[in-house]
C-alpha positions as CSV (number, residue, x, y, z in Angstrom):
1,M,63.5,113.2,224.7
2,T,60.5,115.3,223.9
3,K,60.4,118.5,225.9
4,I,57.4,120.0,227.6
5,L,57.6,123.5,229.1
6,V,55.9,123.5,232.5
7,T,55.2,126.9,233.8
8,G,54.9,126.9,237.6
9,G,56.8,123.6,237.7
10,A,58.3,124.4,241.0
11,G,54.9,124.7,242.7
12,Y,52.6,122.1,244.3
13,I,50.8,120.8,241.2
14,G,53.5,121.7,238.7
15,S,56.1,119.6,240.5
16,H,53.9,116.6,240.6
17,A,53.2,117.1,236.9
18,C,56.9,117.1,236.1
19,K,57.3,113.8,237.9
20,A,54.4,112.3,235.9
21,L,55.8,113.7,232.6
22,A,59.2,112.2,233.3
23,A,57.6,108.8,234.1
24,A,55.7,109.0,230.8
25,G,59.0,109.6,228.8
26,Y,59.0,113.3,228.4
27,T,61.5,115.9,229.6
28,P,59.7,118.6,231.7
29,V,61.4,122.0,231.5
30,T,60.3,124.0,234.5
31,F,59.8,127.7,234.1
32,D,59.2,129.4,237.4
33,N,59.9,132.7,239.1
34,L,60.0,131.0,242.6
35,C,57.7,133.6,244.1
36,T,55.6,130.8,245.5
37,G,57.5,127.7,244.1
38,W,60.5,125.9,245.5
39,Q,63.7,125.1,243.6
40,D,64.0,121.9,245.6
41,A,60.9,120.7,243.9
42,V,62.6,120.8,240.5
43,Q,63.9,117.2,240.4
44,F,62.8,115.8,237.1
45,G,64.2,118.0,234.3
46,P,65.9,121.3,233.6
47,F,65.1,124.5,235.4
48,E,64.7,127.9,233.9
49,Q,64.1,130.8,236.3
50,G,61.9,133.5,234.8
51,D,58.7,135.5,235.0
52,L,55.8,135.3,232.6
53,L,55.7,139.0,232.4
54,D,59.2,139.0,230.9
55,R,58.6,138.3,227.2
56,P,62.2,138.3,226.1
57,R,63.0,135.6,228.7
58,L,60.2,133.5,227.5
59,D,61.4,133.8,223.9
60,E,64.9,132.8,225.0
61,V,63.6,129.7,226.8
62,F,61.4,128.6,223.8
63,K,64.4,129.0,221.5
64,K,66.8,127.1,223.8
65,H,64.5,124.1,224.5
66,Q,62.1,124.0,221.6
67,P,59.3,122.3,223.5
68,V,56.5,120.6,221.6
69,A,53.9,121.7,224.1
70,V,53.3,123.9,227.2
71,M,51.7,122.8,230.5
72,H,50.6,126.1,232.1
73,F,50.2,126.1,235.9
74,A,51.9,129.4,236.9
75,A,49.3,131.7,238.5
76,L,48.4,133.5,241.7
77,S,45.6,131.5,243.2
78,Q,44.4,132.9,246.6
79,V,40.7,133.7,246.4
80,G,40.7,136.0,249.3
81,E,43.7,138.0,248.1
82,S,42.1,138.2,244.6
83,M,39.1,140.0,246.2
84,I,41.3,142.6,247.9
85,D,43.8,143.1,245.1
86,P,42.1,142.2,241.8
87,G,44.7,144.2,239.7
88,K,47.4,141.9,240.9
89,Y,45.5,138.9,239.6
90,W,44.6,140.4,236.3
91,R,48.2,141.6,235.7
92,N,50.0,138.4,236.8
93,N,47.5,135.8,235.6
94,V,46.1,137.3,232.5
95,S,48.9,139.5,231.2
96,G,51.5,136.8,232.0
97,S,49.4,134.1,230.2
98,L,49.0,136.4,227.2
99,N,52.8,136.8,227.0
100,L,53.2,133.0,227.3
101,I,50.6,132.2,224.6
102,E,52.1,134.8,222.2
103,A,55.6,133.5,222.8
104,A,54.5,129.9,222.2
105,A,52.7,130.8,219.0
106,A,55.7,132.8,217.8
107,A,57.9,129.7,218.5
108,G,55.5,127.4,216.7
109,C,54.6,125.6,219.9
110,L,50.9,125.3,219.3
111,N,49.8,122.7,221.9
112,I,48.9,124.1,225.4
113,V,47.5,122.3,228.4
114,F,46.0,124.9,230.7
115,S,45.3,124.7,234.4
116,S,42.0,126.4,234.9
117,T,39.6,126.1,237.8
118,C,36.0,125.3,238.8
119,A,36.0,128.9,240.2
120,T,35.0,130.0,236.7
121,Y,31.5,128.6,237.4
122,G,31.0,130.8,240.4
123,D,28.4,130.0,243.1
124,Q,25.7,127.9,241.5
125,D,24.2,125.9,244.3
126,N,22.2,122.7,243.4
127,V,23.5,122.9,239.8
128,V,25.3,119.9,238.3
129,L,28.5,121.5,237.0
130,D,29.7,120.1,233.7
131,E,31.7,121.7,230.9
132,N,28.7,123.4,229.4
133,S,27.6,125.1,232.6
134,A,27.4,128.8,232.5
135,Q,30.5,130.6,233.9
136,Y,29.8,133.3,236.5
137,P,33.0,133.7,238.5
138,V,32.5,135.5,241.8
139,N,36.1,136.4,242.5
140,S,39.0,137.9,240.5
141,Y,40.9,134.6,240.6
142,G,38.1,132.7,238.8
143,A,37.6,135.7,236.5
144,S,41.2,135.8,235.5
145,K,41.2,132.1,234.6
146,R,38.0,132.5,232.6
147,A,39.7,135.3,230.6
148,I,42.7,133.1,229.8
149,E,40.3,130.4,228.4
150,D,38.9,133.1,226.1
151,I,42.4,134.1,225.0
152,L,43.2,130.5,224.1
153,E,40.0,130.3,222.1
154,N,41.0,133.5,220.2
155,F,44.5,132.2,219.5
156,E,43.1,129.0,218.1
157,A,41.2,131.1,215.6
158,S,44.1,133.4,214.7
159,H,47.2,131.2,215.1
160,G,46.1,127.6,215.3
161,V,46.9,127.1,219.0
162,K,45.2,124.0,220.3
163,S,44.4,123.7,224.0
164,V,43.2,121.2,226.6
165,I,41.7,123.2,229.4
166,F,41.2,121.5,232.8
167,R,38.8,123.1,235.2
168,Y,39.5,121.4,238.4
169,F,38.1,121.2,241.8
170,N,40.0,121.2,245.1
171,V,43.4,119.5,244.7
172,A,44.7,117.5,247.7
173,G,47.2,114.8,248.7
174,A,50.8,114.4,247.8
175,D,53.2,112.2,246.0
176,P,53.0,108.8,247.7
177,D,56.8,108.6,247.6
178,A,57.0,112.0,249.4
179,Q,59.5,113.3,246.8
180,V,57.3,116.4,246.3
181,G,54.3,117.6,248.1
182,E,52.2,120.6,249.1
183,F,54.3,123.3,250.8
184,H,53.0,126.9,250.7
185,Q,54.2,130.0,252.6
186,P,51.8,131.2,253.7
187,E,49.6,128.1,253.6
188,T,45.9,128.6,252.6
189,H,44.6,125.1,251.8
190,L,42.4,123.2,254.1
191,I,44.2,119.9,254.5
192,P,47.7,121.1,255.1
193,L,46.3,123.8,257.5
194,M,44.4,121.0,259.3
195,L,47.6,118.8,259.5
196,D,49.5,121.8,260.9
197,A,46.9,122.2,263.6
198,I,47.0,118.4,264.4
199,D,50.8,118.6,264.6
200,G,50.9,121.6,266.8
201,K,52.5,123.8,264.1
202,R,49.6,126.2,264.5
203,A,47.2,126.8,267.4
204,A,44.0,125.7,265.6
205,L,42.3,125.3,262.2
206,T,40.0,128.1,261.5
207,I,36.7,127.1,259.8
208,F,35.6,130.1,257.7
209,G,31.9,130.2,257.8
210,T,29.5,127.8,259.6
211,D,26.2,129.2,258.4
212,Y,26.2,128.1,254.8
213,D,23.2,126.3,253.4
214,T,24.7,122.9,253.8
215,P,23.9,120.0,256.1
216,D,26.5,121.1,258.7
217,G,26.8,124.7,257.8
218,T,30.3,124.5,256.2
219,C,31.3,124.8,252.6
220,I,31.3,121.7,250.4
221,R,34.0,121.0,247.9
222,D,34.9,118.2,245.4
223,Y,38.5,116.9,246.1
224,V,40.8,115.2,243.7
225,H,44.2,113.7,244.4
226,V,47.1,115.7,242.9
227,C,48.6,112.5,241.4
228,D,45.3,111.7,239.7
229,L,45.0,115.3,238.5
230,V,48.4,115.4,236.9
231,D,47.8,112.0,235.2
232,A,44.9,113.7,233.4
233,H,47.4,116.5,232.3
234,V,49.7,113.9,230.7
235,L,46.7,112.4,229.0
236,G,45.9,116.0,227.8
237,I,49.4,116.2,226.2
238,K,48.7,112.9,224.4
239,W,45.3,114.1,223.3
240,L,46.9,117.1,221.6
241,E,49.7,114.9,220.1
242,D,47.0,112.8,218.5
243,N,45.5,115.9,216.9
244,K,42.1,115.6,218.6
245,G,41.6,119.3,218.9
246,S,40.8,121.7,221.7
247,R,38.7,120.4,224.5
248,V,37.6,121.4,228.0
249,F,37.5,118.9,230.8
250,N,36.3,119.1,234.4
251,L,38.5,117.2,236.9
252,G,36.6,116.2,239.9
253,T,35.2,113.0,241.5
254,G,31.6,114.1,241.8
255,N,31.8,113.6,245.6
256,G,31.5,116.6,247.8
257,F,32.9,116.9,251.3
258,S,32.2,119.7,253.8
259,V,34.9,121.2,255.8
260,R,33.7,119.4,258.9
261,E,33.6,116.1,257.0
262,V,37.2,116.5,256.0
263,V,38.1,117.1,259.6
264,D,36.2,114.0,260.7
265,N,38.0,111.9,258.0
266,S,41.4,113.1,259.3
267,R,40.8,111.6,262.7
268,S,40.7,108.0,261.3
269,V,43.9,108.6,259.4
270,T,46.0,110.4,262.0
271,N,44.3,109.2,265.2
272,R,44.5,112.8,266.5
273,D,41.9,115.5,267.1
274,V,41.9,118.8,265.3
275,P,41.8,122.0,267.4
276,I,39.2,124.2,265.7
277,V,38.2,127.9,265.8
278,E,35.1,129.1,264.0
279,G,35.5,132.3,261.9
280,E,33.5,134.5,259.6
281,R,32.9,133.7,255.9
282,R,35.7,134.8,253.5
283,P,34.7,137.0,250.6
284,G,34.5,135.1,247.3
285,D,33.9,131.7,248.8
286,C,31.2,129.6,247.2
287,T,28.8,127.4,249.1
288,R,29.1,124.2,247.1
289,L,31.3,123.3,244.1
290,V,31.1,119.7,242.9
291,S,31.7,118.3,239.5
292,G,28.9,116.5,237.6
293,S,31.0,115.6,234.6
294,S,32.4,112.3,233.4
295,R,33.9,113.6,230.2
296,A,37.5,113.2,231.3
297,V,36.8,109.5,232.1
298,T,34.9,108.7,228.9
299,E,36.9,110.7,226.4
300,L,40.4,111.0,227.9
301,G,40.4,107.6,229.5
302,W,41.2,109.2,232.9
303,A,41.0,106.7,235.7
304,P,41.5,108.4,239.2
305,T,42.8,105.8,241.7
306,R,43.8,107.8,244.8
307,S,41.0,110.4,245.1
308,D,39.2,108.9,248.1
309,M,39.4,111.2,251.1
310,A,41.3,108.8,253.4
311,T,44.1,108.3,250.8
312,M,44.4,112.0,250.1
313,I,44.8,112.8,253.8
314,A,47.2,109.8,254.3
315,D,49.5,110.9,251.5
316,A,49.4,114.5,252.6
317,W,50.1,113.4,256.2
318,R,53.1,111.3,255.0
319,W,54.5,114.3,253.2
320,H,53.7,116.6,256.1
321,Q,55.8,114.5,258.4
322,N,58.7,113.8,256.1
323,G,58.9,116.5,253.4
324,H,59.8,120.1,253.1
325,F,61.5,122.4,250.6
326,D,64.1,125.1,251.1
327,R,64.4,128.2,248.8
C-alpha cells in the first residue's frame, strides 16, 4: 500500500488523520517524539519514534519506508507558551520543519500537506479572512507557522516540492467511534477543559477575558470537527497526486462561537452546568477569528458533515467518558 509519512501522528489531529488515511487505502507511517503525543494513539500503521531536529533519523525513516508524501502536523502549539518562550517555538517548529523538508526533498518525496493555522492572520477584527488576507501573526506560534509556509514556497522554487497548506481554525470533537480523541497533558483547549469541569476533574473552567469587543465580551472562534478537518487532508494528498500544484486552503465553517456560546451549547448535550471562573486575557489571544473562505469546498470538494457545535461537543463528550491514552 502507498505510504504517507505523518509527523505528529501520535497527537490529537495526527491520529485522526492516520485513521482517515488508512480508511482511504493508504498506510500512514507515524513519526513522533511522544513529547505531547501518545503511543496508544498509533493504531493504523507503523510507528517510528524520532524528533524532527534529528536529521539522520529522518533520513533513515525516509529510506526505510519511501513514502510518496508527507502529512506534517508535528509542532508545539500553545499560544501562551509561545509568547513567553519564543525561542522554543522557532527552534522546534521552524528548524524541525526545515529538517523535514530538506530530508523529504533529498529522498525525492516532493508532496507535502502542511498543518498551518489561522493564527498567521493575527488579530484582524471585522475582516473576512480568506486565503489572500494579509498575514500579521501576533504570537510566536503563528509566526513560526507563517515562516514554514515561506520555507515551503522557497523549496518549491528550488527543489520542486509541492505543498497543500491548510490554515485551520479551532479544531474540536473526536472520533465518533472513540478509538482516538483529544487528550493533552496539560490540557489547554476549551472544549476538553469545559468537559473536565463538568465532570468534576477540575474545579472550574476559566474564561480568559470577558471584556473583548464581542456581544458577550468573550473571544469568538470558528470551530471545525477534527474528522472533517482530516478528511480535507486526505483530499489534499489526492490533490497533490493529481498534480494540481501547490495551494493554500482555509479550513473553517464561517460560523463563529464565543466562549460563552460554547458553554451554553454544552448544557444541551451533557445536561450539566459548567462551573466557571472569570480570568484576565491571555497574551497573544485574538478577539475574533472566523473563516470567510469556501475555497476548500469549491476546489477540493470538501464537504464537512460533523462541524455543528452540538455534534462536536457530543463526540468530545463520548471520548471524554470512554477514552484515554497511556504513555
